[in-house]
Backbone atoms as SQL, in Angstrom:
CREATE TABLE atoms (id INTEGER PRIMARY KEY, chain TEXT, resi INTEGER, resn TEXT, atom TEXT, x REAL, y REAL, z REAL);
INSERT INTO atoms VALUES
  (1, 'A', 1, 'MET', 'N', -31.195, 9.128, 16.432),
  (2, 'A', 1, 'MET', 'CA', -30.946, 8.525, 15.264),
  (3, 'A', 1, 'MET', 'C', -31.185, 9.435, 14.066),
  (4, 'A', 2, 'ASP', 'N', -32.474, 10.252, 14.202),
  (5, 'A', 2, 'ASP', 'CA', -32.452, 11.155, 12.970),
  (6, 'A', 2, 'ASP', 'C', -31.385, 12.158, 12.819),
  (7, 'A', 3, 'ASP', 'N', -30.962, 12.488, 14.079),
  (8, 'A', 3, 'ASP', 'CA', -29.716, 13.498, 14.024),
  (9, 'A', 3, 'ASP', 'C', -28.516, 13.009, 13.281),
  (10, 'A', 4, 'ARG', 'N', -28.338, 11.742, 13.443),
  (11, 'A', 4, 'ARG', 'CA', -27.005, 11.160, 12.891),
  (12, 'A', 4, 'ARG', 'C', -27.336, 10.976, 11.387),
  (13, 'A', 5, 'VAL', 'N', -28.498, 10.760, 10.978),
  (14, 'A', 5, 'VAL', 'CA', -28.759, 10.716, 9.454),
  (15, 'A', 5, 'VAL', 'C', -28.673, 11.947, 8.906),
  (16, 'A', 6, 'SER', 'N', -29.092, 13.040, 9.518),
  (17, 'A', 6, 'SER', 'CA', -29.188, 14.304, 8.859),
  (18, 'A', 6, 'SER', 'C', -27.754, 14.890, 8.832),
  (19, 'A', 7, 'ARG', 'N', -26.792, 14.417, 9.649),
  (20, 'A', 7, 'ARG', 'CA', -25.442, 14.880, 9.707),
  (21, 'A', 7, 'ARG', 'C', -24.719, 14.217, 8.331),
  (22, 'A', 8, 'ASN', 'N', -25.078, 13.021, 8.250),
  (23, 'A', 8, 'ASN', 'CA', -24.593, 12.176, 7.279),
  (24, 'A', 8, 'ASN', 'C', -24.920, 12.817, 5.906),
  (25, 'A', 9, 'ASN', 'N', -26.104, 13.106, 5.783),
  (26, 'A', 9, 'ASN', 'CA', -26.630, 13.601, 4.476),
  (27, 'A', 9, 'ASN', 'C', -26.079, 15.150, 4.206),
  (28, 'A', 10, 'MET', 'N', -25.809, 15.805, 5.314),
  (29, 'A', 10, 'MET', 'CA', -25.150, 17.262, 5.213),
  (30, 'A', 10, 'MET', 'C', -23.679, 17.077, 4.811),
  (31, 'A', 11, 'ASN', 'N', -23.142, 16.064, 5.258),
  (32, 'A', 11, 'ASN', 'CA', -21.596, 15.763, 4.898),
  (33, 'A', 11, 'ASN', 'C', -21.678, 15.518, 3.393),
  (34, 'A', 12, 'ARG', 'N', -22.562, 14.703, 2.800),
  (35, 'A', 12, 'ARG', 'CA', -22.457, 14.406, 1.576),
  (36, 'A', 12, 'ARG', 'C', -22.638, 15.497, 0.635),
  (37, 'A', 13, 'LYS', 'N', -23.505, 16.334, 1.048),
  (38, 'A', 13, 'LYS', 'CA', -23.868, 17.615, 0.221),
  (39, 'A', 13, 'LYS', 'C', -22.733, 18.521, 0.237),
  (40, 'A', 14, 'ASN', 'N', -22.124, 18.540, 1.210),
  (41, 'A', 14, 'ASN', 'CA', -20.961, 19.668, 1.444),
  (42, 'A', 14, 'ASN', 'C', -19.585, 18.924, 0.689),
  (43, 'A', 15, 'GLY', 'N', -19.486, 17.786, 0.434),
  (44, 'A', 15, 'GLY', 'CA', -18.356, 17.131, -0.031),
  (45, 'A', 15, 'GLY', 'C', -17.477, 16.747, 0.893),
  (46, 'A', 16, 'ASN', 'N', -17.807, 16.723, 2.405),
  (47, 'A', 16, 'ASN', 'CA', -16.819, 16.196, 3.501),
  (48, 'A', 16, 'ASN', 'C', -16.758, 14.876, 3.672),
  (49, 'A', 17, 'GLU', 'N', -17.352, 14.081, 2.990),
  (50, 'A', 17, 'GLU', 'CA', -17.433, 12.615, 3.230),
  (51, 'A', 17, 'GLU', 'C', -16.166, 11.995, 3.022),
  (52, 'A', 18, 'GLY', 'N', -15.509, 12.299, 2.115),
  (53, 'A', 18, 'GLY', 'CA', -14.254, 11.699, 1.778),
  (54, 'A', 18, 'GLY', 'C', -12.915, 12.212, 2.690),
  (55, 'A', 19, 'GLU', 'N', -13.009, 12.979, 3.699),
  (56, 'A', 19, 'GLU', 'CA', -12.076, 13.586, 4.469),
  (57, 'A', 19, 'GLU', 'C', -11.530, 12.514, 5.495),
  (58, 'A', 20, 'TYR', 'N', -12.412, 11.538, 5.818),
  (59, 'A', 20, 'TYR', 'CA', -11.912, 10.706, 6.917),
  (60, 'A', 20, 'TYR', 'C', -11.746, 9.140, 6.338),
  (61, 'A', 21, 'ILE', 'N', -10.957, 9.147, 5.278),
  (62, 'A', 21, 'ILE', 'CA', -10.663, 7.809, 4.873),
  (63, 'A', 21, 'ILE', 'C', -9.394, 7.202, 5.520),
  (64, 'A', 22, 'ARG', 'N', -9.725, 6.002, 5.926),
  (65, 'A', 22, 'ARG', 'CA', -8.700, 5.354, 6.700),
  (66, 'A', 22, 'ARG', 'C', -7.807, 4.333, 5.883),
  (67, 'A', 23, 'LEU', 'N', -6.664, 4.493, 5.808),
  (68, 'A', 23, 'LEU', 'CA', -5.760, 3.714, 4.952),
  (69, 'A', 23, 'LEU', 'C', -4.558, 3.022, 5.819),
  (70, 'A', 24, 'ARG', 'N', -4.388, 1.771, 5.421),
  (71, 'A', 24, 'ARG', 'CA', -3.448, 1.008, 6.107),
  (72, 'A', 24, 'ARG', 'C', -2.073, 1.623, 5.896),
  (73, 'A', 25, 'LEU', 'N', -1.232, 1.721, 6.921),
  (74, 'A', 25, 'LEU', 'CA', -0.083, 2.170, 6.862),
  (75, 'A', 25, 'LEU', 'C', 1.093, 1.142, 7.403),
  (76, 'A', 26, 'PRO', 'N', 2.328, 1.134, 6.928),
  (77, 'A', 26, 'PRO', 'CA', 3.411, 0.095, 7.445),
  (78, 'A', 26, 'PRO', 'C', 3.428, 0.198, 8.972),
  (79, 'A', 27, 'LYS', 'N', 3.463, -0.990, 9.593),
  (80, 'A', 27, 'LYS', 'CA', 3.605, -1.065, 10.963),
  (81, 'A', 27, 'LYS', 'C', 5.107, -1.215, 11.318),
  (82, 'A', 28, 'LYS', 'N', 5.609, -0.109, 11.694),
  (83, 'A', 28, 'LYS', 'CA', 7.268, 0.037, 11.846),
  (84, 'A', 28, 'LYS', 'C', 7.606, -1.035, 13.025),
  (85, 'A', 29, 'HIS', 'N', 6.971, -1.413, 14.030),
  (86, 'A', 29, 'HIS', 'CA', 7.203, -2.212, 15.132),
  (87, 'A', 29, 'HIS', 'C', 7.430, -3.898, 14.412),
  (88, 'A', 30, 'LYS', 'N', 6.782, -3.865, 13.306),
  (89, 'A', 30, 'LYS', 'CA', 6.666, -5.276, 12.630),
  (90, 'A', 30, 'LYS', 'C', 7.646, -5.269, 11.509),
  (91, 'A', 31, 'LYS', 'N', 8.424, -4.099, 11.295),
  (92, 'A', 31, 'LYS', 'CA', 9.431, -4.005, 10.257),
  (93, 'A', 31, 'LYS', 'C', 8.735, -3.995, 8.920),
  (94, 'A', 32, 'GLU', 'N', 7.643, -3.335, 8.822),
  (95, 'A', 32, 'GLU', 'CA', 6.837, -3.179, 7.376),
  (96, 'A', 32, 'GLU', 'C', 7.542, -1.824, 6.621),
  (97, 'A', 33, 'ILE', 'N', 7.635, -1.919, 5.237),
  (98, 'A', 33, 'ILE', 'CA', 8.064, -0.694, 4.698),
  (99, 'A', 33, 'ILE', 'C', 7.349, -0.476, 3.423),
  (100, 'A', 34, 'PHE', 'N', 7.070, 0.642, 2.814),
  (101, 'A', 34, 'PHE', 'CA', 6.610, 0.728, 1.533),
  (102, 'A', 34, 'PHE', 'C', 7.535, 0.375, 0.448),
  (103, 'A', 35, 'ALA', 'N', 6.897, -0.070, -0.669),
  (104, 'A', 35, 'ALA', 'CA', 7.667, -0.474, -1.841),
  (105, 'A', 35, 'ALA', 'C', 7.017, -0.400, -3.153),
  (106, 'A', 36, 'ILE', 'N', 7.690, -0.347, -4.279),
  (107, 'A', 36, 'ILE', 'CA', 7.065, -0.277, -5.494),
  (108, 'A', 36, 'ILE', 'C', 7.218, -1.434, -6.287),
  (109, 'A', 37, 'ALA', 'N', 6.206, -2.303, -6.768),
  (110, 'A', 37, 'ALA', 'CA', 6.440, -3.348, -7.773),
  (111, 'A', 37, 'ALA', 'C', 7.152, -3.004, -9.076),
  (112, 'A', 38, 'ASP', 'N', 8.294, -3.433, -9.232),
  (113, 'A', 38, 'ASP', 'CA', 9.241, -3.108, -10.264),
  (114, 'A', 38, 'ASP', 'C', 8.922, -4.041, -11.367),
  (115, 'A', 39, 'ARG', 'N', 8.911, -5.390, -11.294),
  (116, 'A', 39, 'ARG', 'CA', 8.934, -6.213, -12.396),
  (117, 'A', 39, 'ARG', 'C', 8.297, -7.664, -11.753),
  (118, 'A', 40, 'LEU', 'N', 7.610, -8.223, -12.423),
  (119, 'A', 40, 'LEU', 'CA', 6.896, -9.329, -12.326),
  (120, 'A', 40, 'LEU', 'C', 7.834, -10.567, -12.723),
  (121, 'A', 41, 'MET', 'N', 8.181, -11.500, -11.769),
  (122, 'A', 41, 'MET', 'CA', 9.282, -12.471, -12.081),
  (123, 'A', 41, 'MET', 'C', 8.500, -13.781, -12.398),
  (124, 'A', 42, 'GLY', 'N', 7.303, -13.960, -12.006),
  (125, 'A', 42, 'GLY', 'CA', 6.592, -15.229, -12.402),
  (126, 'A', 42, 'GLY', 'C', 6.749, -16.181, -11.180),
  (127, 'A', 43, 'GLY', 'N', 5.748, -17.105, -11.194),
  (128, 'A', 43, 'GLY', 'CA', 5.835, -17.964, -9.952),
  (129, 'A', 43, 'GLY', 'C', 5.385, -17.219, -8.644),
  (130, 'A', 44, 'SER', 'N', 4.532, -16.293, -8.755),
  (131, 'A', 44, 'SER', 'CA', 3.934, -15.383, -7.569),
  (132, 'A', 44, 'SER', 'C', 5.176, -14.789, -6.877),
  (133, 'A', 45, 'ARG', 'N', 6.013, -14.200, -7.779),
  (134, 'A', 45, 'ARG', 'CA', 7.151, -13.407, -7.344),
  (135, 'A', 45, 'ARG', 'C', 7.354, -12.149, -8.056),
  (136, 'A', 46, 'ILE', 'N', 7.792, -11.047, -7.401),
  (137, 'A', 46, 'ILE', 'CA', 7.958, -9.879, -7.872),
  (138, 'A', 46, 'ILE', 'C', 9.250, -9.077, -7.417),
  (139, 'A', 47, 'ASN', 'N', 9.823, -8.237, -8.208),
  (140, 'A', 47, 'ASN', 'CA', 10.934, -7.587, -7.788),
  (141, 'A', 47, 'ASN', 'C', 10.506, -6.163, -7.402),
  (142, 'A', 48, 'ALA', 'N', 10.817, -5.787, -6.160),
  (143, 'A', 48, 'ALA', 'CA', 10.467, -4.594, -5.525),
  (144, 'A', 48, 'ALA', 'C', 11.345, -3.623, -5.108),
  (145, 'A', 49, 'VAL', 'N', 11.090, -2.274, -5.414),
  (146, 'A', 49, 'VAL', 'CA', 12.138, -1.294, -5.060),
  (147, 'A', 49, 'VAL', 'C', 11.410, -0.681, -3.633),
  (148, 'A', 50, 'CYS', 'N', 12.358, -0.820, -2.645),
  (149, 'A', 50, 'CYS', 'CA', 11.834, -0.437, -1.220),
  (150, 'A', 50, 'CYS', 'C', 12.110, 0.922, -0.896),
  (151, 'A', 51, 'GLU', 'N', 11.625, 1.468, 0.116),
  (152, 'A', 51, 'GLU', 'CA', 11.712, 2.845, 0.627),
  (153, 'A', 51, 'GLU', 'C', 13.252, 3.108, 1.111),
  (154, 'A', 52, 'ASP', 'N', 13.864, 2.046, 1.553),
  (155, 'A', 52, 'ASP', 'CA', 15.387, 2.200, 2.028),
  (156, 'A', 52, 'ASP', 'C', 16.274, 2.050, 0.777),
  (157, 'A', 53, 'GLY', 'N', 15.768, 2.052, -0.358),
  (158, 'A', 53, 'GLY', 'CA', 16.745, 2.014, -1.607),
  (159, 'A', 53, 'GLY', 'C', 17.163, 0.621, -2.056),
  (160, 'A', 54, 'LYS', 'N', 16.787, -0.284, -1.346),
  (161, 'A', 54, 'LYS', 'CA', 17.215, -1.725, -1.910),
  (162, 'A', 54, 'LYS', 'C', 15.984, -2.268, -2.476),
  (163, 'A', 55, 'SER', 'N', 16.498, -3.292, -3.544),
  (164, 'A', 55, 'SER', 'CA', 15.754, -3.867, -4.497),
  (165, 'A', 55, 'SER', 'C', 15.616, -5.371, -3.918),
  (166, 'A', 56, 'ARG', 'N', 14.397, -5.673, -3.503),
  (167, 'A', 56, 'ARG', 'CA', 14.118, -7.078, -2.977),
  (168, 'A', 56, 'ARG', 'C', 13.243, -7.946, -3.825),
  (169, 'A', 57, 'MET', 'N', 13.334, -9.358, -3.775),
  (170, 'A', 57, 'MET', 'CA', 12.542, -10.316, -4.412),
  (171, 'A', 57, 'MET', 'C', 11.401, -10.420, -3.309),
  (172, 'A', 58, 'ALA', 'N', 10.192, -10.203, -3.716),
  (173, 'A', 58, 'ALA', 'CA', 8.961, -10.311, -2.797),
  (174, 'A', 58, 'ALA', 'C', 8.164, -11.408, -3.222),
  (175, 'A', 59, 'ARG', 'N', 7.617, -12.173, -2.304),
  (176, 'A', 59, 'ARG', 'CA', 6.851, -13.345, -2.625),
  (177, 'A', 59, 'ARG', 'C', 5.334, -12.826, -2.283),
  (178, 'A', 60, 'ILE', 'N', 4.415, -13.107, -3.221),
  (179, 'A', 60, 'ILE', 'CA', 2.948, -12.862, -2.971),
  (180, 'A', 60, 'ILE', 'C', 2.315, -14.165, -2.290),
  (181, 'A', 61, 'PRO', 'N', 1.787, -13.875, -1.219),
  (182, 'A', 61, 'PRO', 'CA', 1.165, -15.112, -0.557),
  (183, 'A', 61, 'PRO', 'C', -0.071, -15.571, -1.372),
  (184, 'A', 62, 'GLY', 'N', -0.354, -16.760, -1.005),
  (185, 'A', 62, 'GLY', 'CA', -1.489, -17.353, -1.773),
  (186, 'A', 62, 'GLY', 'C', -2.814, -16.608, -1.578),
  (187, 'A', 63, 'LYS', 'N', -3.065, -16.228, -0.236),
  (188, 'A', 63, 'LYS', 'CA', -4.374, -15.542, 0.014),
  (189, 'A', 63, 'LYS', 'C', -4.478, -14.191, -0.789),
  (190, 'A', 64, 'MET', 'N', -3.458, -13.545, -0.805),
  (191, 'A', 64, 'MET', 'CA', -3.474, -12.268, -1.658),
  (192, 'A', 64, 'MET', 'C', -3.277, -12.485, -3.116),
  (193, 'A', 65, 'LYS', 'N', -2.675, -13.559, -3.543),
  (194, 'A', 65, 'LYS', 'CA', -2.679, -13.763, -5.075),
  (195, 'A', 65, 'LYS', 'C', -4.076, -14.093, -5.501),
  (196, 'A', 66, 'ARG', 'N', -5.115, -14.618, -4.722),
  (197, 'A', 66, 'ARG', 'CA', -6.333, -14.915, -5.076),
  (198, 'A', 66, 'ARG', 'C', -7.163, -13.732, -5.059),
  (199, 'A', 67, 'ARG', 'N', -7.012, -12.701, -4.030),
  (200, 'A', 67, 'ARG', 'CA', -7.902, -11.629, -3.737),
  (201, 'A', 67, 'ARG', 'C', -7.419, -10.286, -4.665),
  (202, 'A', 68, 'ALA', 'N', -6.151, -10.002, -4.753),
  (203, 'A', 68, 'ALA', 'CA', -5.601, -8.639, -5.497),
  (204, 'A', 68, 'ALA', 'C', -4.541, -9.163, -6.336),
  (205, 'A', 69, 'ARG', 'N', -4.668, -8.593, -7.556),
  (206, 'A', 69, 'ARG', 'CA', -3.831, -8.745, -8.541),
  (207, 'A', 69, 'ARG', 'C', -2.728, -7.793, -8.431),
  (208, 'A', 70, 'VAL', 'N', -1.479, -8.201, -8.335),
  (209, 'A', 70, 'VAL', 'CA', -0.313, -7.129, -8.079),
  (210, 'A', 70, 'VAL', 'C', 0.312, -7.012, -9.475),
  (211, 'A', 71, 'ARG', 'N', 0.412, -5.648, -10.030),
  (212, 'A', 71, 'ARG', 'CA', 1.118, -5.208, -11.182),
  (213, 'A', 71, 'ARG', 'C', 2.229, -4.392, -10.918),
  (214, 'A', 72, 'ALA', 'N', 3.089, -4.424, -12.165),
  (215, 'A', 72, 'ALA', 'CA', 4.110, -3.531, -12.118),
  (216, 'A', 72, 'ALA', 'C', 3.746, -2.022, -11.893),
  (217, 'A', 73, 'GLY', 'N', 4.421, -1.253, -10.818),
  (218, 'A', 73, 'GLY', 'CA', 3.972, 0.194, -10.695),
  (219, 'A', 73, 'GLY', 'C', 3.065, 0.208, -9.534),
  (220, 'A', 74, 'ASP', 'N', 2.633, -0.915, -8.856),
  (221, 'A', 74, 'ASP', 'CA', 1.790, -0.880, -7.718),
  (222, 'A', 74, 'ASP', 'C', 2.614, -0.461, -6.554),
  (223, 'A', 75, 'LEU', 'N', 1.886, 0.227, -5.605),
  (224, 'A', 75, 'LEU', 'CA', 2.417, 0.628, -4.319),
  (225, 'A', 75, 'LEU', 'C', 2.057, -0.619, -3.351),
  (226, 'A', 76, 'LEU', 'N', 2.959, -1.031, -2.634),
  (227, 'A', 76, 'LEU', 'CA', 2.757, -2.117, -1.559),
  (228, 'A', 76, 'LEU', 'C', 3.376, -2.036, -0.219),
  (229, 'A', 77, 'ILE', 'N', 3.026, -2.638, 0.699),
  (230, 'A', 77, 'ILE', 'CA', 3.653, -2.728, 2.012),
  (231, 'A', 77, 'ILE', 'C', 4.285, -4.132, 1.893),
  (232, 'A', 78, 'ILE', 'N', 5.491, -4.180, 2.237),
  (233, 'A', 78, 'ILE', 'CA', 6.256, -5.541, 2.259),
  (234, 'A', 78, 'ILE', 'C', 6.887, -5.626, 3.584),
  (235, 'A', 79, 'LYS', 'N', 7.203, -6.860, 3.869),
  (236, 'A', 79, 'LYS', 'CA', 8.001, -7.193, 5.067),
  (237, 'A', 79, 'LYS', 'C', 9.213, -7.942, 4.828),
  (238, 'A', 80, 'PRO', 'N', 10.370, -7.280, 5.072),
  (239, 'A', 80, 'PRO', 'CA', 11.608, -8.107, 4.770),
  (240, 'A', 80, 'PRO', 'C', 11.840, -9.098, 5.447),
  (241, 'A', 81, 'TRP', 'N', 12.507, -10.385, 5.090),
  (242, 'A', 81, 'TRP', 'CA', 12.802, -11.508, 5.745),
  (243, 'A', 81, 'TRP', 'C', 13.969, -11.165, 6.793),
  (244, 'A', 82, 'GLU', 'N', 13.877, -11.817, 7.836),
  (245, 'A', 82, 'GLU', 'CA', 15.007, -11.461, 8.824),
  (246, 'A', 82, 'GLU', 'C', 16.081, -12.475, 8.501),
  (247, 'A', 83, 'ILE', 'N', 15.914, -13.663, 7.902),
  (248, 'A', 83, 'ILE', 'CA', 17.147, -14.368, 7.452),
  (249, 'A', 83, 'ILE', 'C', 17.691, -14.003, 6.421),
  (250, 'A', 84, 'GLN', 'N', 17.171, -13.510, 5.168),
  (251, 'A', 84, 'GLN', 'CA', 17.814, -13.063, 4.190),
  (252, 'A', 84, 'GLN', 'C', 17.225, -11.804, 3.736),
  (253, 'A', 85, 'ASP', 'N', 18.013, -10.712, 3.932),
  (254, 'A', 85, 'ASP', 'CA', 17.624, -9.361, 3.717),
  (255, 'A', 85, 'ASP', 'C', 17.020, -9.003, 2.186),
  (256, 'A', 86, 'GLY', 'N', 17.534, -9.624, 1.199),
  (257, 'A', 86, 'GLY', 'CA', 17.161, -9.627, -0.166),
  (258, 'A', 86, 'GLY', 'C', 15.856, -10.014, -0.549),
  (259, 'A', 87, 'LYS', 'N', 15.106, -10.777, 0.358),
  (260, 'A', 87, 'LYS', 'CA', 13.669, -11.241, 0.025),
  (261, 'A', 87, 'LYS', 'C', 12.830, -10.530, 1.187),
  (262, 'A', 88, 'ALA', 'N', 11.403, -10.736, 0.494),
  (263, 'A', 88, 'ALA', 'CA', 10.475, -10.095, 1.568),
  (264, 'A', 88, 'ALA', 'C', 9.026, -10.740, 1.247),
  (265, 'A', 89, 'ASP', 'N', 8.087, -10.605, 1.862),
  (266, 'A', 89, 'ASP', 'CA', 6.692, -10.986, 1.696),
  (267, 'A', 89, 'ASP', 'C', 5.927, -9.678, 1.412),
  (268, 'A', 90, 'VAL', 'N', 4.941, -9.907, 0.536),
  (269, 'A', 90, 'VAL', 'CA', 3.953, -8.790, 0.395),
  (270, 'A', 90, 'VAL', 'C', 2.724, -8.711, 1.261),
  (271, 'A', 91, 'VAL', 'N', 2.656, -7.757, 1.880),
  (272, 'A', 91, 'VAL', 'CA', 1.566, -7.650, 3.058),
  (273, 'A', 91, 'VAL', 'C', 0.224, -7.080, 2.511),
  (274, 'A', 92, 'TYR', 'N', 0.407, -5.971, 1.793),
  (275, 'A', 92, 'TYR', 'CA', -0.779, -5.325, 1.242),
  (276, 'A', 92, 'TYR', 'C', -0.586, -4.531, 0.016),
  (277, 'A', 93, 'ARG', 'N', -1.524, -4.391, -0.868),
  (278, 'A', 93, 'ARG', 'CA', -1.424, -3.755, -2.171),
  (279, 'A', 93, 'ARG', 'C', -2.370, -2.474, -2.104),
  (280, 'A', 94, 'TYR', 'N', -1.826, -1.174, -2.387),
  (281, 'A', 94, 'TYR', 'CA', -2.833, -0.109, -2.510),
  (282, 'A', 94, 'TYR', 'C', -3.419, -0.082, -3.905),
  (283, 'A', 95, 'THR', 'N', -4.565, 0.435, -4.008),
  (284, 'A', 95, 'THR', 'CA', -5.054, 0.709, -5.298),
  (285, 'A', 95, 'THR', 'C', -4.569, 2.095, -5.832),
  (286, 'A', 96, 'ARG', 'N', -4.815, 2.338, -7.042),
  (287, 'A', 96, 'ARG', 'CA', -4.039, 3.621, -7.593),
  (288, 'A', 96, 'ARG', 'C', -4.728, 4.958, -6.754),
  (289, 'A', 97, 'THR', 'N', -5.932, 4.818, -6.634),
  (290, 'A', 97, 'THR', 'CA', -6.644, 5.919, -5.767),
  (291, 'A', 97, 'THR', 'C', -5.927, 6.120, -4.267),
  (292, 'A', 98, 'GLN', 'N', -5.956, 4.916, -3.802),
  (293, 'A', 98, 'GLN', 'CA', -5.306, 5.045, -2.368),
  (294, 'A', 98, 'GLN', 'C', -3.827, 5.493, -2.358),
  (295, 'A', 99, 'ALA', 'N', -2.966, 5.016, -3.306),
  (296, 'A', 99, 'ALA', 'CA', -1.595, 5.518, -3.698),
  (297, 'A', 99, 'ALA', 'C', -1.690, 7.277, -3.899),
  (298, 'A', 100, 'ASN', 'N', -2.619, 7.559, -4.561),
  (299, 'A', 100, 'ASN', 'CA', -2.612, 9.060, -4.939),
  (300, 'A', 100, 'ASN', 'C', -2.929, 9.950, -3.519),
  (301, 'A', 101, 'THR', 'N', -3.773, 9.288, -2.765),
  (302, 'A', 101, 'THR', 'CA', -4.285, 9.876, -1.539),
  (303, 'A', 101, 'THR', 'C', -2.930, 10.019, -0.670),
  (304, 'A', 102, 'LEU', 'N', -2.294, 8.799, -0.548),
  (305, 'A', 102, 'LEU', 'CA', -1.157, 8.742, 0.337),
  (306, 'A', 102, 'LEU', 'C', -0.081, 9.933, -0.176),
  (307, 'A', 103, 'SER', 'N', 0.076, 10.099, -1.488),
  (308, 'A', 103, 'SER', 'CA', 1.021, 10.969, -1.875),
  (309, 'A', 103, 'SER', 'C', 0.590, 12.264, -1.777),
  (310, 'A', 104, 'ARG', 'N', -0.697, 12.784, -1.967),
  (311, 'A', 104, 'ARG', 'CA', -1.252, 14.055, -1.657),
  (312, 'A', 104, 'ARG', 'C', -1.217, 14.436, -0.240),
  (313, 'A', 105, 'ARG', 'N', -1.186, 13.556, 0.603),
  (314, 'A', 105, 'ARG', 'CA', -1.080, 13.730, 2.126),
  (315, 'A', 105, 'ARG', 'C', 0.308, 13.830, 2.626),
  (316, 'A', 106, 'LYS', 'N', 1.430, 13.402, 1.790),
  (317, 'A', 106, 'LYS', 'CA', 2.788, 13.461, 1.988),
  (318, 'A', 106, 'LYS', 'C', 3.149, 12.524, 3.101),
  (319, 'A', 107, 'LEU', 'N', 2.434, 11.265, 2.924),
  (320, 'A', 107, 'LEU', 'CA', 2.768, 10.085, 3.865),
  (321, 'A', 107, 'LEU', 'C', 3.664, 9.122, 3.201),
  (322, 'A', 108, 'LEU', 'N', 4.105, 9.179, 1.893),
  (323, 'A', 108, 'LEU', 'CA', 5.009, 8.344, 1.227),
  (324, 'A', 108, 'LEU', 'C', 6.323, 8.973, 1.377),
  (325, 'A', 109, 'PRO', 'N', 7.398, 8.163, 1.509),
  (326, 'A', 109, 'PRO', 'CA', 9.031, 8.624, 1.429),
  (327, 'A', 109, 'PRO', 'C', 9.064, 9.112, 0.111),
  (328, 'A', 110, 'GLU', 'N', 10.141, 10.157, 0.001),
  (329, 'A', 110, 'GLU', 'CA', 10.422, 10.657, -1.170),
  (330, 'A', 110, 'GLU', 'C', 11.098, 9.845, -2.220),
  (331, 'A', 111, 'GLU', 'N', 11.719, 8.896, -1.737),
  (332, 'A', 111, 'GLU', 'CA', 12.329, 7.900, -2.444),
  (333, 'A', 111, 'GLU', 'C', 11.391, 7.148, -3.471),
  (334, 'A', 112, 'ILE', 'N', 10.253, 6.791, -3.090),
  (335, 'A', 112, 'ILE', 'CA', 9.262, 6.081, -3.792),
  (336, 'A', 112, 'ILE', 'C', 7.971, 6.922, -4.087),
  (337, 'A', 113, 'ASP', 'N', 7.962, 7.964, -3.860),
  (338, 'A', 113, 'ASP', 'CA', 6.805, 8.955, -4.329),
  (339, 'A', 113, 'ASP', 'C', 6.699, 9.386, -5.780),
  (340, 'A', 114, 'VAL', 'N', 6.118, 8.298, -6.564),
  (341, 'A', 114, 'VAL', 'CA', 6.142, 8.636, -7.904),
  (342, 'A', 114, 'VAL', 'C', 4.592, 8.773, -8.476),
  (343, 'A', 115, 'PHE', 'N', 3.778, 8.861, -7.346),
  (344, 'A', 115, 'PHE', 'CA', 2.298, 9.227, -7.668),
  (345, 'A', 115, 'PHE', 'C', 1.983, 10.654, -7.649);
C-alpha cells in the first residue's frame, strides 16, 4: 500500500497525473456521433451541426436538462432517430476542457473541430 501511495505522489510531482484522463467517446455500434450545439430553440431543443455535415433538431432529455446546461457552441454526442433522420437525442455534453483535450488528441472529425 505504501508503494502505491508513493507512486501517486511521484506522478503528481512530475505532472504525469493528467496523462490518463478517460473521456466518453461516441459508440459507433449505437450510431452515436459528435455534434456542436448551434442554436437554442427553446422547449429543451437545440439545433446541432453533426459530424456528417447535417443539421439536426436535437432533444435534451429531462435527466440531462437538470444536470448539465447545454449552451450554443458546446460539443455533444447525439444519437439520430431511426424514424426521422433530421431529429436526434442528446446523449452527452463535454465541458470546454474536455473538448480541448479531444481536439489536441485529434479525436474529433475535421468537420466539427473548432476547439
